[in-house]
N, C-alpha and C positions, 0 to 999 in steps of 0.2 A: 704672829707665831710665838710671841714672848711667853704666853701661857703654856704652850706645848713644851717649849724649851725648859721652862721652870719646873713643870711636872716631871719631865724626863730626868733633869739634873737632880732634883730633890729626891725622887724615888730611887734613882741609882745610888745616890750617896747613902741613903738610909739602908738600902739593900747591902751595899758594900761594907757598911759598918756592922752588919749582922742584925739590923733592926728590920727584919723581913715583915713582921706584922705591921710595923709603922708604915713601911712602904706601901703595903696593900691598903691600909686604912687611908693613906693619902690619896691613892688612886680612886678608892671608893668615894671619898669625900669630894673630889674634884671632877669626877667623870661627867656629871650632869651639867657642870658649869662651863665646860669647854664646848665650843662649836664643833660640828662634825669635821670641819677642816682642821681645827686644832687637835681634835682627837686622833685623826689620821696622822697628822704630823708627829704627835707624841709617840704613836706606835712606830712610825718610821725611825724616829730618833732612837728609841729603845731597841730596835732591831740591830743596832750597832753595838753589840756587846751585852745587852740585857734582854735576851730572848724570853726568859721566864717572866719578866715584868711586862714585856710587850704582849705576851700571851694573856697575862692577867688583865691588862687594859682591854684587850679584845673581848675576853669573857665577861667582864663587868659591863662594858658598853653593850654587848649583845644581849645581855639579860635585862638591863635596866633602862635603856634608852627607848624612845618612841620608834615605831617602825620606820617612819620617814627619816629620822636621824641615823638609824642603822644603815639604811640604804645609801644615804649621803656619805657616811663614813666609808662604806664599801666602795662607792664610786671613787672617792678620793684615794683610797688605798690602791685601787686598781690603777689609777692615773700615776701613782708614785712607783709603780712596778711591783706592788705587793699583792698580786692576784690571789695567792694562797691565803693571805690574811683577809682579803675581801670575802672569799668564800667561807672562811672560818667564822667571821663575825655574822654573816648571814645565817649560817647553820646554828650558831649560838642563839640568835634571836628566834629562829624557828623552833628550837628546842624548848623555849619558854613562852611560846604562843599557844593558847588553847586551841585544840583541834576544832575545825569547822565541820559541821555535819550537813 
């Protein structure tokens, strides 16, 4: 979980110093390199005082990760007691999935 802690700590520090764009860029750059478990852990860590950054991690992962990864992140979030976040990431993924006919 070191990667999740590093992301949460670095993004929080950037955000706290007013470098919001850099915090978002860091999240975008590292989202794909984290495992689903690490992504869920980073969201959980950010929920302790950095809700806007947690929401950003959810949105980025929901848009950019493979469906299987999104489902795994959602399962991990649910297991961590973050059922609302699990639902949010699933909805974000569905919003960026082409409609099936």
